[in-house]
N, C-alpha and C positions, 0 to 999 in steps of 0.2 A: 683041491682043497686048494691052493693058491690063489685061485681065481672066483674064488665062495668073496675072504676076505674086503679086497677089492669092491667087487659088489653090493658089499654091504655097508662100506665105508661112501661108497658113491648115493646109497639110499638113505644112509644117517642124516647126510650132511646138510640137505635143507632145514629139518628139523631143530637140529642144533643149532643152525644160526635163527631160527624164531625166536627158540629160547633167550638169546643174549638179547636182551631188551638194550636200547642205547640208553648214553649215560642220561641220568636225571638231577638236576639238584638236589640237596638235603632238604626234609623238609621238617621242620621244627614240632616238635614233640611236649607235651605235657605228661611228666613220668615218674614226678616225685611220688604218689600214692602208691603205686606198686611195686610188688617184690623185687628183690634186688635182681632174681634172674630173670622177670620179664622185664624187668625195666633196661638191662643189658640189652634183650633179644630186640626190643621195642626199636630202641635206639640205635642198634646195629641197622637195623633195615632203613628205618628212616634216613640214615647218612646215605645210603643207595637210592632214595628217592621214594616218590607217591607211590609206583607200580607195587617196587618191592614190597614198602609197609601195607598197602591194601593188600599181599596174598598172605603175606604172612599172620593179617589179622584175621585175614578168611578161614586159613587152613584151622586156627588155632583159636575160635570162636567158642567154640561148643567148651573147649579149655580153661578160657579164660575171662570168656564173656566181655571182649572188648570190641568197641567199634570205630573204627577211621574216626567218625566225627569223639568220640572218646577221648582221644588222645593228641590230636593235632593240636598246636598250637599259635598262637598270634591273628588268627582268623576269626573275619567278625561273626559271631555264632548265629547271624541274623540271614547270613549270606549262606546257611545251610541250609533256611527255606524257600520255597518256592507254594505261592498263594496259600499261606502257611500252613503249608506242607511239607514234613522233614523230607529232604531228600534223601535217596538210597547214599550207602556205599559209594559205589558205583556210581553214582552220579555226582559224588563231590569229590571219588577220583578223578572221573573226566574233565570235570570243571578245572582242577587244581592244574592237571596234566594239559590243558589247553589253554590256560590263564584266563581264564573265567573270572576263578574265585584265587584271587592273591591276600599274602600277609598283610596284616592292618602294622602301618610303619609309626 
């Protein structure tokens, strides 16, 4: 039994490392119209970065009906369109992470 535990830990360790994403800068969000409990959760994930926010919104989409483009603040709305077609949340997330979309100053 003692041999099983170290083997289990060793087999899980690579997955635990993948689950931890590198630190990302906070993302500005517009949460004024949201209920208090949703506002707090969205803000908490936005403080952890774009990946955390996008994952949270994806997981709760059927409950709150929120998309990434609905809550992002400070970005030029026209930046969310490519050839007059709205970008998907995944494309917006990737563009922000890669620095292609930046907040308007």
